[in-house]
All heavy atoms as an XYZ file, in Angstrom:
849
protein
N     -15.935     -6.071      2.679
C     -15.536     -7.082      3.474
C     -13.953     -7.375      3.414
O     -13.345     -7.703      4.404
C     -16.332     -8.385      3.005
C     -16.081     -9.582      3.887
S     -16.739     -9.265      5.480
C     -16.746    -10.823      6.188
N     -13.417     -7.135      2.196
C     -11.951     -7.330      2.129
C     -11.171     -6.305      2.898
O     -10.145     -6.643      3.435
C     -11.546     -7.330      0.634
O     -11.841     -6.004      0.114
N     -11.673     -5.127      3.019
C     -11.041     -4.048      3.883
C     -10.979     -4.490      5.304
O     -10.023     -4.299      6.054
C     -11.644     -2.686      3.707
C     -11.477     -2.116      2.270
C     -12.059     -0.761      2.337
C     -11.908     -0.149      0.899
N     -12.498      1.149      0.779
N     -12.117     -5.101      5.799
C     -12.150     -5.499      7.185
C     -11.268     -6.688      7.365
O     -10.610     -6.738      8.411
C     -13.678     -5.954      7.490
N     -11.111     -7.507      6.474
C     -10.201     -8.667      6.549
C      -8.790     -8.203      6.635
O      -7.930     -8.723      7.342
N      -8.419     -7.255      5.743
C      -7.007     -6.655      5.818
C      -6.732     -5.976      7.110
O      -5.683     -6.114      7.664
C      -6.808     -5.798      4.646
N      -7.731     -5.297      7.578
C      -7.542     -4.629      8.863
C      -7.461     -5.614     10.019
O      -6.542     -5.425     10.869
N      -8.115     -6.582     10.038
C      -8.017     -7.767     11.044
C      -6.619     -8.440     10.975
O      -5.961     -8.736     11.959
C      -9.132     -8.717     10.906
C     -10.399     -8.276     11.457
S     -10.332     -7.595     13.185
C     -10.026     -9.179     14.011
N      -6.190     -8.652      9.792
C      -4.826     -9.296      9.510
C      -3.780     -8.335     10.062
O      -2.853     -8.828     10.721
C      -4.617     -9.550      8.012
N      -3.845     -7.085      9.835
C      -2.850     -6.168     10.332
C      -2.879     -6.024     11.811
O      -1.799     -6.039     12.458
C      -3.047     -4.764      9.699
C      -2.790     -4.698      8.218
S      -3.252     -3.178      7.394
C      -2.503     -1.884      8.338
N      -4.053     -6.049     12.365
C      -4.230     -6.029     13.858
C      -3.629     -7.331     14.464
O      -2.911     -7.226     15.348
C      -5.715     -5.888     14.164
C      -5.901     -5.839     15.647
C      -5.654     -4.724     16.386
C      -6.465     -6.982     16.315
C      -5.836     -4.681     17.766
C      -6.719     -6.952     17.636
C      -6.488     -5.778     18.455
N      -3.886     -8.455     13.796
C      -3.365     -9.740     14.220
C      -1.803     -9.720     14.246
O      -1.166    -10.207     15.185
C      -3.952    -10.841     13.457
O      -3.379    -12.004     13.838
N      -1.269     -9.197     13.115
C       0.240     -9.151     13.077
C       0.750     -8.185     14.098
O       1.845     -8.444     14.722
C       0.733     -8.783     11.721
C       2.165     -8.865     11.480
S       2.766     -8.741      9.868
C       2.563     -6.959      9.678
N       0.090     -7.118     14.293
C       0.530     -6.167     15.355
C       0.531     -6.826     16.706
O       1.494     -6.654     17.492
N      -0.439     -7.548     17.076
C      -0.484     -8.170     18.381
C       0.607     -9.228     18.459
O       1.311     -9.383     19.547
C      -1.883     -8.890     18.611
C      -3.016     -8.003     18.898
C      -4.274     -8.725     19.055
C      -2.822     -7.209     20.144
N       0.771    -10.039     17.385
C       1.938    -10.983     17.380
C       3.236    -10.453     17.579
O       4.021    -10.869     18.404
C       1.830    -11.785     16.079
C       2.774    -12.862     16.053
C       2.545    -14.154     16.530
C       4.059    -12.633     15.325
C       3.536    -15.125     16.514
C       4.955    -13.668     15.274
C       4.713    -14.873     15.837
N       3.491     -9.281     16.888
C       4.772     -8.593     17.017
C       5.062     -8.081     18.446
O       6.062     -8.128     18.938
C       4.932     -7.521     15.979
C       5.013     -7.932     14.609
S       6.577     -8.772     14.281
C       7.766     -7.405     14.470
N       3.885     -7.530     19.089
C       3.976     -7.006     20.455
C       4.376     -8.103     21.400
O       4.974     -7.800     22.472
C       2.716     -6.293     20.792
N       3.972     -9.321     21.143
C       4.233    -10.419     22.091
C       5.662    -10.962     21.875
O       6.054    -11.772     22.792
C       3.268    -11.521     21.916
C       1.856    -11.079     22.246
C       0.867    -12.181     21.895
O       1.109    -13.101     21.249
N      -0.419    -11.995     22.430
N       6.381    -10.571     20.820
C       7.646    -11.188     20.647
C       8.694    -10.463     21.498
O       8.574     -9.357     21.867
C       8.129    -10.998     19.176
C       7.167    -11.641     18.225
C       7.142    -13.148     18.372
O       8.116    -13.827     18.554
N       5.894    -13.652     18.473
N       9.754    -11.185     21.921
C      10.778    -10.659     22.731
C      11.670     -9.692     21.897
O      12.189     -8.757     22.434
C      11.604    -11.718     23.365
C      10.860    -12.622     24.303
C      11.695    -13.667     24.924
O      13.016    -13.658     24.806
O      11.146    -14.622     25.523
N      11.874    -10.024     20.643
C      12.763     -9.171     19.791
C      12.076     -8.764     18.529
O      11.238     -9.529     18.086
C      14.029    -10.031     19.329
C      14.856    -10.443     20.481
C      16.210    -11.101     20.010
C      15.951    -12.466     19.450
N      17.130    -13.188     19.017
N      12.338     -7.603     18.025
C      11.624     -7.119     16.860
C      12.160     -7.928     15.660
O      11.417     -8.314     14.815
C      11.957     -5.623     16.560
C      11.235     -4.838     17.729
C      11.574     -5.240     15.185
C      11.515     -3.307     17.593
N      13.504     -8.171     15.625
C      14.105     -9.009     14.514
C      14.252    -10.365     15.109
O      15.167    -10.711     15.787
C      15.417     -8.401     14.085
C      15.245     -7.045     13.587
C      16.010     -9.242     13.074
C      16.619     -6.336     13.157
N      13.313    -11.254     14.725
C      13.302    -12.629     15.303
C      14.370    -13.494     14.753
O      14.822    -14.480     15.448
C      11.981    -13.244     15.026
N      14.741    -13.266     13.582
C      15.691    -14.242     12.970
C      17.160    -13.762     12.891
O      17.958    -14.380     12.367
C      15.195    -14.540     11.485
S      15.084    -13.053     10.458
N      17.456    -12.606     13.555
C      18.768    -12.136     13.658
C      19.034    -11.150     12.474
O      18.477    -11.220     11.448
N      19.949    -10.201     12.741
C      20.208     -9.134     11.686
C      20.816     -9.709     10.421
O      20.518     -9.174      9.397
C      21.162     -8.202     12.418
C      21.639     -8.840     13.632
C      20.693     -9.959     13.991
N      21.752    -10.704     10.597
C      22.414    -11.168      9.265
C      21.326    -11.850      8.349
O      21.466    -11.656      7.077
C      23.580    -12.003      9.601
O      23.087    -13.252     10.328
N      20.552    -12.693      8.992
C      19.602    -13.386      8.194
C      18.478    -12.304      7.579
O      18.062    -12.484      6.468
C      18.839    -14.418      8.901
C      17.921    -15.382      8.184
C      18.680    -16.120      6.944
C      17.288    -16.364      9.161
N      18.172    -11.403      8.333
C      17.293    -10.330      7.882
C      17.911     -9.564      6.669
O      17.135     -9.325      5.665
C      16.953     -9.314      8.992
O      16.385    -10.120     10.092
C      15.944     -8.261      8.497
N      19.163     -9.111      6.774
C      19.787     -8.496      5.786
C      19.891     -9.420      4.485
O      19.650     -8.972      3.274
C      21.177     -7.919      6.158
C      20.988     -6.812      7.105
C      22.105     -7.498      4.938
C      22.263     -6.406      7.763
N      20.209    -10.636      4.688
C      20.228    -11.539      3.555
C      18.916    -11.768      2.888
O      18.862    -11.682      1.606
C      20.754    -12.985      4.071
C      20.848    -14.001      3.073
C      21.764    -13.915      2.035
C      19.942    -15.105      3.023
C      21.877    -14.864      1.051
C      20.058    -16.074      2.083
C      21.014    -15.955      1.052
N      17.901    -11.781      3.577
C      16.554    -11.850      3.056
C      16.160    -10.653      2.308
O      15.593    -10.719      1.230
C      15.452    -12.231      4.245
N      16.554     -9.430      2.762
C      16.223     -8.196      2.082
C      17.019     -8.140      0.812
O      16.435     -7.626     -0.213
C      16.502     -7.002      3.084
C      15.506     -6.845      4.236
C      16.031     -5.694      5.075
C      14.167     -6.626      3.798
N      18.263     -8.499      0.808
C      18.981     -8.515     -0.450
C      18.341     -9.457     -1.396
O      18.260     -9.082     -2.659
C      20.489     -8.901     -0.128
C      21.173     -9.133     -1.450
C      21.145     -7.780      0.573
N      18.018    -10.667     -1.005
C      17.273    -11.524     -1.913
C      16.034    -10.910     -2.496
O      15.704    -11.038     -3.673
C      16.990    -12.913     -1.217
C      18.186    -13.849     -0.992
C      17.703    -15.095     -0.298
C      18.784    -14.324     -2.250
N      15.217    -10.308     -1.603
C      13.997     -9.739     -1.959
C      14.059     -8.637     -2.977
O      13.335     -8.502     -3.833
C      13.269     -9.376     -0.688
C      11.857     -8.828     -0.961
C      10.937     -9.948     -1.268
N       9.697     -9.410     -1.680
C       8.962     -9.969     -2.592
N       9.234    -11.136     -3.159
N       7.793     -9.351     -3.028
N      15.010     -7.706     -2.686
C      15.031     -6.522     -3.372
C      16.193     -6.494     -4.462
O      16.194     -5.532     -5.345
C      15.270     -5.269     -2.533
C      14.079     -5.080     -1.601
C      14.156     -5.228     -0.250
C      12.793     -4.735     -2.160
C      13.069     -4.997      0.615
C      11.788     -4.586     -1.341
C      11.913     -4.719      0.007
N      17.035     -7.460     -4.557
C      18.147     -7.428     -5.589
C      17.923     -8.705     -6.440
O      17.802     -8.591     -7.682
C      19.500     -7.328     -4.960
C      20.601     -7.485     -6.038
C      19.591     -6.062     -4.164
N      17.947     -9.869     -5.824
C      17.845    -11.119     -6.577
C      16.504    -11.307     -7.208
O      16.427    -11.838     -8.349
C      18.184    -12.307     -5.615
N      15.478    -10.999     -6.494
C      14.123    -11.124     -7.041
C      13.918    -10.279     -8.339
O      13.617    -10.860     -9.391
N      14.212     -9.000     -8.289
C      14.006     -8.237     -9.532
C      14.961     -8.562    -10.672
O      14.653     -8.548    -11.789
C      14.259     -6.752     -9.093
C      13.851     -6.813     -7.684
C      14.310     -8.187     -7.152
N      16.205     -9.005    -10.245
C      17.212     -9.471    -11.297
C      16.706    -10.802    -11.913
O      16.708    -10.910    -13.174
C      18.482     -9.728    -10.652
N      16.068    -11.713    -11.164
C      15.555    -12.957    -11.734
C      14.315    -12.620    -12.642
O      14.194    -13.160    -13.709
C      15.236    -13.904    -10.628
N      13.531    -11.673    -12.217
C      12.451    -11.265    -12.960
C      12.812    -10.614    -14.276
O      12.229    -10.901    -15.314
C      11.489    -10.272    -12.223
C      10.315     -9.783    -13.027
S       9.216    -11.106    -13.492
C       8.155    -11.265    -12.067
N      13.871     -9.744    -14.208
C      14.372     -9.123    -15.424
C      14.933    -10.215    -16.486
O      14.558    -10.143    -17.649
C      15.477     -8.111    -15.041
N      15.638    -11.122    -15.932
C      16.212    -12.077    -16.853
C      15.149    -12.952    -17.412
O      15.050    -13.145    -18.702
C      17.275    -13.018    -16.045
C      18.465    -12.180    -15.713
C      17.637    -14.233    -16.865
C      19.376    -12.849    -14.712
N      14.216    -13.436    -16.610
C      13.115    -14.259    -17.126
C      12.181    -13.452    -18.113
O      11.781    -14.003    -19.084
N      11.963    -12.247    -17.805
C      11.165    -11.463    -18.694
C      11.738    -11.158    -20.027
O      11.106    -11.212    -21.100
C      10.772    -10.067    -18.003
O      10.005    -10.325    -16.874
N      13.080    -10.866    -20.014
C      13.813    -10.573    -21.229
C      13.826    -11.927    -22.113
O      13.722    -11.807    -23.292
C      15.251    -10.044    -20.910
C      15.099     -8.584    -20.394
C      16.159    -10.095    -22.168
C      16.405     -8.072    -19.826
N      14.041    -13.070    -21.409
C      14.053    -14.335    -22.196
C      12.672    -14.525    -22.793
O      12.602    -15.038    -23.970
C      14.424    -15.445    -21.278
C      14.177    -16.802    -21.843
C      15.896    -15.430    -20.799
N      11.614    -14.181    -22.222
C      10.256    -14.355    -22.688
C       9.929    -13.281    -23.638
O       8.848    -13.352    -24.304
C       9.264    -14.395    -21.518
C       9.361    -15.533    -20.559
S       9.222    -17.116    -21.390
C       7.571    -17.043    -21.914
N      10.756    -12.254    -23.877
C      10.543    -11.301    -24.939
C       9.790     -9.980    -24.401
O       9.326     -9.212    -25.225
N       9.684     -9.850    -23.223
C       9.021     -8.613    -22.727
C       9.957     -7.407    -22.853
O      11.165     -7.588    -22.727
C       8.625     -8.732    -21.198
C       7.601     -9.761    -20.871
C       7.401     -9.745    -19.364
C       6.288     -9.497    -21.553
N       9.445     -6.275    -23.115
C      10.197     -5.064    -23.225
C       9.387     -3.798    -22.999
O       8.140     -3.951    -22.899
C      10.923     -5.034    -24.597
C       9.873     -5.078    -25.768
N       9.196     -4.060    -26.248
C       9.521     -6.178    -26.485
C       8.377     -4.396    -27.162
N       8.578     -5.742    -27.332
N      10.065     -2.680    -22.820
C       9.296     -1.498    -22.665
C       8.676     -1.428    -21.306
O       9.217     -1.803    -20.271
N       7.559     -0.797    -21.267
C       6.793     -0.563    -19.994
C       6.412     -1.794    -19.339
O       6.475     -1.966    -18.051
C       5.526      0.255    -20.221
C       5.834      1.727    -20.520
O       6.982      2.103    -20.164
O       4.956      2.399    -21.110
N       6.124     -2.844    -19.962
C       5.796     -4.150    -19.408
C       6.916     -4.804    -18.659
O       6.725     -5.327    -17.532
C       5.237     -5.163    -20.456
C       3.911     -4.516    -21.062
C       4.902     -6.538    -19.896
C       3.358     -5.341    -22.212
N       8.148     -4.690    -19.201
C       9.361     -5.154    -18.552
C       9.578     -4.441    -17.237
O       9.808     -4.946    -16.199
C      10.526     -5.028    -19.434
C      11.873     -5.359    -18.846
C      11.895     -6.864    -18.456
C      13.007     -5.131    -19.780
N       9.506     -3.072    -17.328
C       9.618     -2.237    -16.021
C       8.637     -2.569    -14.990
O       8.978     -2.660    -13.767
C       9.567     -0.806    -16.464
C      10.793     -0.269    -17.333
C      10.825      1.109    -17.339
N      10.712      1.996    -18.562
C      10.766      1.649    -19.820
N      10.863      0.419    -20.190
N      10.651      2.529    -20.839
N       7.357     -2.744    -15.428
C       6.358     -3.133    -14.407
C       6.662     -4.454    -13.792
O       6.559     -4.621    -12.584
C       4.923     -3.104    -15.152
C       3.954     -3.715    -14.086
C       4.503     -1.615    -15.391
N       7.074     -5.406    -14.538
C       7.394     -6.762    -14.007
C       8.555     -6.689    -13.018
O       8.536     -7.287    -11.953
C       7.788     -7.668    -15.169
N       9.652     -5.911    -13.290
C      10.728     -5.691    -12.453
C      10.308     -5.041    -11.083
O      10.692     -5.445    -10.016
C      11.875     -4.948    -13.081
C      12.467     -5.808    -14.258
C      12.954     -4.606    -12.135
C      13.443     -5.056    -15.163
N       9.494     -3.998    -11.239
C       9.066     -3.225     -9.934
C       8.172     -4.190     -9.118
O       8.255     -4.225     -8.003
C       8.461     -2.021    -10.379
C       9.456     -1.006    -10.867
C       7.709     -1.374     -9.202
C       8.902      0.297    -11.392
N       7.263     -5.030     -9.919
C       6.396     -5.892     -9.138
C       7.109     -6.907     -8.359
O       6.726     -7.379     -7.289
C       5.392     -6.443    -10.083
C       4.260     -7.123     -9.455
C       3.190     -7.543    -10.485
O       3.451     -7.725    -11.566
N       2.016     -7.745     -9.962
N       8.221     -7.413     -8.931
C       9.141     -8.380     -8.190
C       9.712     -7.836     -6.893
O      10.009     -8.631     -5.990
C      10.238     -8.838     -9.104
N       9.741     -6.478     -6.737
C      10.425     -5.877     -5.551
C       9.381     -5.491     -4.584
O       9.633     -5.071     -3.478
C      11.190     -4.662     -6.032
N       8.039     -5.679     -4.882
C       7.029     -5.279     -3.907
C       7.065     -6.246     -2.731
O       7.260     -7.401     -2.872
C       5.516     -5.417     -4.509
C       5.520     -4.285     -5.688
C       4.438     -5.254     -3.609
C       4.280     -4.373     -6.495
N       6.894     -5.726     -1.499
C       7.151     -6.547     -0.299
C       5.936     -7.649     -0.197
O       4.933     -7.556     -0.705
C       7.093     -5.506      0.873
C       6.360     -4.297      0.295
C       6.677     -4.355     -1.217
N       6.319     -8.498      0.700
C       5.345     -9.646      1.019
C       4.118     -9.035      1.616
O       4.084     -8.018      2.252
C       5.967    -10.690      1.962
C       7.043    -11.480      1.359
C       7.793    -12.252      2.430
O       8.096    -11.835      3.543
N       7.936    -13.528      2.118
N       3.004     -9.764      1.477
C       1.783     -9.332      2.058
C       1.550     -9.862      3.510
O       2.318    -10.852      3.914
C       0.509     -9.765      1.234
O       0.424    -11.144      1.279
N       0.665     -9.209      4.140
C       0.344     -9.652      5.527
C      -0.301    -11.063      5.493
O      -0.194    -11.806      6.407
C      -0.515     -8.532      6.160
C       0.248     -7.337      6.274
C      -1.080     -9.088      7.506
C      -0.543     -6.101      6.740
N      -0.974    -11.390      4.360
C      -1.657    -12.652      4.224
C      -0.626    -13.785      4.490
O      -0.932    -14.823      5.094
C      -2.355    -12.764      2.910
O      -3.084    -11.637      2.676
C      -3.191    -13.971      2.758
N       0.581    -13.693      3.888
C       1.530    -14.801      4.109
C       1.863    -14.984      5.532
O       2.065    -16.093      5.963
C       2.906    -14.505      3.327
O       3.468    -13.279      3.712
N       1.926    -13.896      6.216
C       2.125    -14.023      7.740
C       0.972    -14.778      8.406
O       1.187    -15.639      9.225
C       2.313    -12.571      8.418
C       2.087    -12.678      9.850
C       2.978    -13.144     10.701
C       0.816    -12.160     10.366
C       2.833    -13.171     12.061
C       0.570    -12.233     11.745
C       1.622    -12.753     12.629
N      -0.263    -14.462      8.024
C      -1.435    -15.013      8.665
C      -1.481    -16.554      8.321
O      -1.702    -17.261      9.277
C      -2.728    -14.337      8.137
C      -2.863    -12.989      8.459
C      -3.970    -15.120      8.526
C      -2.804    -12.680      9.991
N      -1.058    -16.993      7.128
C      -1.055    -18.425      6.782
C       0.045    -19.058      7.605
O      -0.060    -20.175      8.106
C      -0.881    -18.603      5.327
C      -2.094    -18.436      4.579
C      -2.095    -17.629      3.407
C      -3.343    -18.902      4.980
C      -3.274    -17.431      2.601
C      -4.536    -18.739      4.219
C      -4.402    -17.905      3.079
N       1.215    -18.397      7.751
C       2.357    -19.011      8.474
C       1.978    -19.148      9.945
O       2.339    -20.149     10.516
C       3.519    -18.089      8.286
N       1.389    -18.158     10.500
C       0.860    -18.294     11.867
C      -0.104    -19.365     12.130
O      -0.064    -20.111     13.075
C       0.387    -16.957     12.377
C       0.009    -16.976     13.803
C      -0.253    -15.533     14.243
N      -1.110    -15.703     15.507
C      -2.140    -14.949     15.861
N      -2.505    -14.007     15.043
N      -2.678    -15.174     16.938
N      -1.107    -19.505     11.194
C      -2.123    -20.507     11.267
C      -1.565    -21.873     11.248
O      -2.046    -22.761     11.911
C      -3.153    -20.195     10.152
C      -4.237    -21.212     10.074
C      -5.324    -20.918     11.257
O      -5.354    -19.794     11.773
O      -5.910    -21.848     11.730
N      -0.620    -22.069     10.431
C      -0.019    -23.450     10.246
C       1.225    -23.701     10.975
O       1.905    -24.741     10.804
C       0.201    -23.714      8.706
C      -1.154    -23.807      7.987
C      -1.522    -22.734      7.115
C      -2.070    -24.780      8.244
C      -2.687    -22.731      6.427
C      -3.342    -24.786      7.611
C      -3.639    -23.765      6.732
O      -4.856    -23.840      6.100
N       1.696    -22.689     11.792
C       2.823    -22.873     12.690
C       4.149    -22.952     11.871
O       5.022    -23.743     12.173
N       4.287    -22.161     10.811
C       5.510    -22.159      9.938
C       6.309    -20.814     10.060
O       6.378    -20.034      9.185
C       5.064    -22.406      8.487
C       4.358    -23.647      8.187
C       3.772    -23.662      6.724
C       5.239    -24.818      8.462
N       6.975    -20.680     11.202
C       7.908    -19.646     11.421
C       7.299    -18.233     11.134
O       7.646    -17.413     10.479
C       9.172    -19.794     10.539
C       9.903    -21.014     10.678
N      10.578    -21.405     11.800
C       9.986    -22.097      9.766
C      11.104    -22.535     11.645
N      10.778    -23.048     10.453
N       6.169    -18.061     11.857
C       5.475    -16.771     11.789
C       6.335    -15.588     12.279
O       6.228    -14.424     11.721
C       4.218    -16.823     12.647
N       7.278    -15.760     13.191
C       8.077    -14.694     13.648
C       9.053    -14.187     12.553
O       9.302    -13.057     12.377
C       8.936    -15.177     14.992
C       9.884    -16.268     14.777
C       9.337    -17.677     14.803
O       8.085    -17.717     15.065
O       9.987    -18.581     14.485
N       9.516    -15.157     11.702
C      10.407    -14.782     10.574
C       9.676    -14.008      9.540
O      10.089    -12.944      9.057
C      11.121    -16.067     10.021
C      11.930    -15.650      8.738
C      12.060    -16.679     11.047
N       8.413    -14.497      9.268
C       7.647    -13.694      8.306
C       7.210    -12.421      8.803
O       7.101    -11.484      7.990
C       6.418    -14.672      7.786
C       6.702    -15.436      6.676
C       5.543    -16.428      6.422
C       6.917    -14.626      5.439
N       6.872    -12.311     10.088
C       6.477    -10.946     10.573
C       7.650    -10.018     10.523
O       7.438     -8.845     10.128
C       6.022    -11.076     12.029
O       7.077    -11.363     12.887
N       8.894    -10.506     10.673
C      10.088     -9.593     10.437
C      10.133     -9.162      8.990
O      10.398     -8.097      8.683
C      11.284    -10.279     10.836
O      11.189    -10.651     12.266
C      12.563     -9.401     10.758
N       9.983    -10.148      8.101
C      10.066     -9.890      6.666
C       8.975     -8.847      6.246
O       9.315     -8.030      5.459
C       9.942    -11.233      5.885
N       7.722     -9.016      6.691
C       6.660     -8.149      6.305
C       7.004     -6.753      6.858
O       6.928     -5.714      6.079
C       5.291     -8.599      6.813
C       4.238     -7.621      6.559
C       4.874     -9.882      6.083
N       7.348     -6.574      8.060
C       7.588     -5.230      8.631
C       8.757     -4.537      8.066
O       8.611     -3.408      7.627
C       7.794     -5.380     10.196
C       6.614     -5.843     10.927
C       8.228     -4.036     10.789
C       5.356     -4.935     10.849
N       9.958     -5.190      8.000
C      11.049     -4.562      7.334
C      10.975     -4.378      5.879
O      11.384     -3.489      5.370
C      12.362     -5.267      7.807
C      12.821     -4.958      9.117
C      12.604     -5.747     10.205
C      13.545     -3.842      9.369
C      12.934     -5.469     11.442
C      13.989     -3.518     10.653
C      13.671     -4.307     11.733
N      10.299     -5.286      5.195
C      10.045     -5.196      3.796
C       9.189     -3.994      3.478
O       9.384     -3.301      2.511
N       8.176     -3.676      4.324
C       7.371     -2.550      4.172
C       8.229     -1.168      4.382
O       8.022     -0.266      3.663
C       6.190     -2.500      5.009
C       5.209     -3.576      4.743
S       3.813     -2.849      4.111
C       2.388     -3.634      4.368
N       9.047     -1.264      5.357
C       9.822     -0.046      5.808
C      10.879      0.271      4.585
O      11.090      1.442      4.332
C      10.570     -0.234      7.062
C       9.661     -0.235      8.277
C      10.435     -0.605      9.506
C       8.943      1.095      8.463
N      11.441     -0.788      4.068
C      12.536     -0.541      3.081
C      12.003     -0.381      1.724
O      12.593      0.127      0.821
C      13.411     -1.776      3.194
C      14.540     -1.806      2.147
C      14.180     -1.764      4.633
N      10.798     -1.075      1.408
C      10.271     -1.071      0.058
C      10.028      0.324     -0.627
O      10.417      0.363     -1.800
C       9.052     -1.808      0.069
N       9.554      1.305      0.087
C       9.253      2.576     -0.599
C      10.418      3.200     -1.277
O      10.412      3.498     -2.386
C       8.376      3.449      0.368
C       8.018      4.815     -0.346
C       7.025      4.537     -1.471
C       7.454      5.648      0.666
N      11.537      3.427     -0.490
C      12.592      4.078     -1.134
C      13.228      3.266     -2.192
O      13.720      3.764     -3.258
C      13.654      4.375      0.008
C      13.024      3.705      1.202
C      11.666      3.283      0.937
N      13.275      1.950     -2.043
C      13.840      1.028     -3.013
C      13.026      1.028     -4.315
O      13.514      1.049     -5.494
C      14.004     -0.333     -2.564
C      15.198     -0.250     -1.443
C      14.276     -1.455     -3.624
C      15.410     -1.671     -0.818
N      11.664      0.924     -4.214
C      10.796      1.029     -5.336
C      10.880      2.259     -6.069
O      10.867      2.285     -7.266
C       9.348      0.748     -4.988
C       9.097     -0.727     -4.524
C       7.625     -0.805     -3.926
C       9.320     -1.724     -5.592
N      10.992      3.440     -5.354
C      11.129      4.668     -5.994
C      12.480      4.746     -6.813
O      12.540      5.197     -7.953
C      11.070      5.928     -4.994
C      11.541      7.151     -5.672
C       9.640      5.889     -4.411
N      13.591      4.180     -6.182
C      14.867      4.092     -6.914
C      14.782      3.270     -8.119
O      15.328      3.680     -9.210
C      15.933      3.567     -5.907
N      14.108      2.096     -8.046
C      13.945      1.250     -9.278
C      13.144      1.990    -10.294
O      13.497      1.897    -11.463
C      13.191      0.019     -8.905
C      14.111     -1.202     -8.351
C      13.709     -1.875     -7.248
C      15.210     -1.427     -9.083
C      14.501     -2.963     -6.913
C      16.003     -2.617     -8.615
C      15.669     -3.237     -7.521
O      16.503     -4.279     -7.115
N      12.159      2.631     -9.932
C      11.316      3.545    -10.849
C      12.112      4.498    -11.572
O      12.031      4.601    -12.797
C      10.102      4.068    -10.147
C       9.181      4.787    -11.066
C       8.287      4.182    -11.793
C       9.179      6.146    -11.027
C       7.432      4.804    -12.641
C       8.329      6.877    -11.910
C       7.428      6.181    -12.655
O       6.506      6.901    -13.519
N      12.977      5.293    -10.868
C      13.796      6.305    -11.414
C      14.921      5.628    -12.424
O      15.064      6.073    -13.462
C      14.499      7.100    -10.377
C      13.413      7.903     -9.592
C      15.524      8.001    -10.898
C      13.849      8.599     -8.364
N      15.539      4.589    -11.911
C      16.564      3.882    -12.762
C      15.942      3.320    -14.009
O      16.534      3.517    -15.023
C      17.256      2.828    -11.895
C      18.125      3.434    -10.721
C      18.113      1.961    -12.728
C      18.641      2.486     -9.764
N      14.918      2.659    -13.858
C      14.146      2.048    -15.057
C      13.692      3.174    -16.053
O      13.545      2.850    -17.162
C      13.178      1.041    -14.584
C      13.572     -0.228    -13.881
C      12.400     -0.981    -13.400
C      14.395     -1.035    -14.830
N      13.399      4.359    -15.450
C      12.856      5.397    -16.361
C      14.017      5.905    -17.159
O      13.769      6.387    -18.368
N      15.289      5.782    -16.772
C      16.445      6.177    -17.594
C      16.828      5.177    -18.652
O      17.634      5.553    -19.529
C      17.584      6.607    -16.619
C      17.468      7.833    -15.881
C      17.497      7.854    -14.469
C      17.214      9.076    -16.576
C      17.332      9.055    -13.797
C      17.067     10.186    -15.870
C      17.114     10.278    -14.453
N      16.333      3.965    -18.467
C      16.820      2.854    -19.372
C      15.910      2.747    -20.632
O      15.766      1.695    -21.152
C      16.834      1.515    -18.588
C      17.837      1.442    -17.493
C      17.719      0.232    -16.797
C      19.253      1.776    -17.950
N      15.360      3.822    -21.073
C      14.410      3.826    -22.159
C      15.298      3.517    -23.391
O      15.973      3.642    -24.127
C      13.703      5.085    -22.464
C      12.492      5.097    -21.565
O      11.878      4.085    -21.384
N      12.028      6.342    -21.206
């Protein structure tokens, strides 16, 4: 049942994106700012908080990488349901997914060297 729900959510977001006039609804500068916050500030804050809490080794690396994982489609569905800037969240989900893989691989390689 959960696979069907995820498929319907992806389909719903695809239909929503197809109805939009622009792919980047919030403008390129705000999109770049959001991506920097998501992939730089988020992992940095997670690293600082994790180190303060005493995490180290593989658990610290997993926490940092997990902070860089893109937003889920579920957040878009809730934003659309409650009328809370679904167009901005759809941009974040789409571009977050496109940018996430190379960034996550880079984080994985960099954190592997920090043993």
